VMD Tcl script that draws the C-alpha trace (Angstrom):
set ca {
  {0.32 -2.79 5.31}
  {3.61 -4.17 6.32}
  {6.79 -2.96 5.22}
  {8.98 -5.01 3.05}
  {12.27 -4.90 1.07}
  {12.57 -3.58 -2.21}
  {13.22 -6.98 -4.00}
  {10.09 -8.58 -2.16}
  {8.10 -5.32 -3.12}
  {8.80 -5.61 -6.86}
  {8.64 -9.51 -6.91}
  {5.06 -9.29 -5.49}
  {4.02 -6.39 -7.60}
  {5.60 -7.06 -10.86}
  {3.33 -10.29 -11.43}
  {0.39 -8.02 -10.85}
  {-1.80 -5.76 -13.19}
  {-1.33 -2.76 -10.94}
  {-0.60 0.84 -11.71}
  {1.28 3.41 -9.50}
  {-0.83 6.37 -8.62}
  {0.72 9.49 -6.91}
  {-0.93 10.85 -3.97}
  {-1.43 14.43 -2.45}
  {2.07 16.36 -2.23}
  {3.34 16.10 1.26}
  {6.51 15.80 3.10}
  {7.14 12.58 1.52}
  {6.13 11.43 -1.90}
  {3.71 8.45 -1.65}
  {2.46 6.47 -4.88}
  {-0.19 3.74 -4.20}
  {-0.06 0.83 -6.58}
  {-3.75 -0.01 -7.72}
  {-5.65 -2.73 -9.80}
  {-8.32 -1.14 -12.33}
  {-10.83 -1.66 -9.74}
  {-8.95 0.63 -7.14}
  {-7.72 -2.07 -4.73}
  {-4.54 -0.93 -3.28}
  {-1.80 -3.88 -3.61}
  {1.22 -1.84 -2.51}
  {2.60 1.41 -1.54}
  {5.94 3.13 -2.16}
  {7.22 6.26 -0.15}
  {10.23 8.28 -1.32}
  {11.86 11.27 0.09}
  {12.26 13.29 -3.14}
  {10.57 13.66 -6.46}
  {9.53 10.05 -6.48}
  {12.86 8.60 -7.14}
  {13.76 5.44 -5.61}
  {16.89 5.51 -3.21}
  {18.18 4.17 -0.22}
  {15.62 6.20 1.91}
  {12.34 4.68 -0.33}
  {10.06 2.58 2.01}
  {8.00 -0.55 0.35}
  {4.84 -1.65 1.80}
  {2.41 -4.65 0.80}
  {-1.00 -5.89 2.47}
  {-0.80 -7.73 5.61}
  {-2.03 -10.49 3.90}
  {0.79 -10.88 1.39}
  {2.38 -14.39 2.27}
  {6.28 -13.71 1.52}
  {7.17 -17.36 2.25}
  {6.05 -18.71 -1.11}
  {8.24 -16.20 -2.98}
}
mol new
graphics top color blue
foreach p $ca { graphics top sphere $p radius 0.5 }
foreach p [lrange $ca 0 end-1] q [lrange $ca 1 end] { graphics top cylinder $p $q radius 0.2 }
display resetview
């Protein structure tokens, strides 16, 4: 996965039928955005309680073409 901006992430994720799924509790809160068949289309890492803030990190698969956005 590659790190992208919040705007790039939601521009790509927003057009797909995906649902966020929280992962095991750890130091960071991680949510994987998956399709119905379990394909991971994005990842969100936040520092506290899944709230999106300036510390949040957004990731998309390496194969995502951001030049066509």
